[in-house]
N, C-alpha and C positions, 0 to 999 in steps of 0.2 A: 504493500499500500504506500501511497505517496502523500507526503505532507510538504507544502510549500508556503512561504511567507515572505513577502517583500515589504520593505519600508524605505521611504525617501527621506533623506537628511539634508539639512542646510549647511553642509560643510563640504570642502573639497575632498575628493576620493583619496588623494595622496595622504591626507591626515588620518582618514579612517583606515586606510590600508595598513598603516603602522600598527594600529590597534588589532586589525583582523589577524595578523600573523603572530600575535602574542598568545602563548598558552595561558598567561595570567589573565588575559581579557576573557578567554572562554570560562575560566573559573569564576571570574567576576560576574559574568553574564548569567551564570547558572545559580549563584548564590541567592538567597538561602534555600531555594527549592531543591537543588542538587548540590551535594558537596563532592568534590573530585579530589582524590589523593593519589599521586603517582606511586606505582609499584615497581615498574621496570621500564626504563631506568628509574632510579630512586628520585631523580629530579627531572622535570620537564625542562627543555631548552628555553633560552631566553626568547627565541623565535622558532616557530615551527619549521622543521626540515622533513624532507621525504624520509620515512621510517616508521617503525612500529613503536607505540608507547602504550604500556598497559597501565590501567588506572583501576582504583576501586571507587565505587560510587555509592552515595547514601541519599535517600530521599529525606528531605528536611533535617539532614545532618545526622540522623540516627537509625533510619530504616535501611538495612543493607539492600542494595540493588545489584550487588555482585560485581564481577570483573567486567571491564570493557577494554577491548583493544582499539585504540585510535590508530588507524593505518593511513598515514598521509602518503598518497601515491603521486600527487601532483600539486605544485605550487605555481600559480600564474601571477606574474608581476610585470605588467606591460603598460607603463604610464603613457606611452605614445598612442596606444590604442584605447586608452581609458578603461582598462580591465585588470582586475585583480581577483584572486580567488584561490581555493584550495579543494581538494578531493580527499575525503576520509572514507576509505572503503573498509569500515570497521565491522566488529562483531563483538559479542560478549556472552556472558553466562545466561542472560535472559533474552537476548536478541541475536538471532543467527546472522542477520545481515543489516547493517546500518550504513547505507551508501549515501553519504552526505556531501553535498557541495555548498560552499559558501561563495557567492558571487557578488562582486562589487563592480558597479558600473558608473563611470563619470557621466553626469548630466550637464546640460547647459547651465550657465549662471552659477558655477561653483557648487552645485547640488550633486547628491550621490544617491544611487539606489542600491540597497543591499537586499540580497535574496538568499534565504536558507531553503534548500531542497533536499529531501531525504526520501529514499525508498527503504522500506522496513519489512523484514520478514522475521516473524517470531512464532511460527507454527500456530497452534490454536490461540496463542496470546497476541496474534498480530493485531486484532481490532483494539485491544487494550493498549498495546505499544503505540498504535497510530494515535489514539486519543491522548495518551501521555505526551507524545512528541508534539502534537498540535498545541497543547497547553504550555510545554516547555518553550517552544518557539515564540508564542505569544509573550511569555515572560522574558525571553532573551531580547526580543525586539523593544519591549518596554525599557529593559536595562540599557540597551544600546542607546536609546534616546537621552537618558541621563548621563551616560559616559561621553557621548559626543557633545552634549551641551557644555560639559566641563572641559572639553579639549580646546587647546589654543586655536584661534582663528588664523 
């Protein structure tokens, strides 16, 4: 099942791209709904790189959601084309397939559109995982607004 959510922001894409590629931004966007703790490696990089990152996740900080593999297979940073993004072909103990793309596109007049798109497979739990992803993406985009409002112009 697919979940997709887009938001337009009143900031240049180059500023938002710096935030997009930071694992700390991911953790910030998910808090306090989902807490993410690195397992392997023990620390996430300062900036996402192609590779596999295993994390533990907790709903509301105390309900275990199990292990999740974040598998970054592609990073796009093309300022000339006005496009940035990543592909996470992840999976976990609850979700067999978490095929997530974060896509950032420069718009006219210094504006930016950010889109989260994910394909989810979780067996019989797919509808519940789909609903959870829908709610989490709504939360993430709410948190993006606050984070971007605080970013320098």
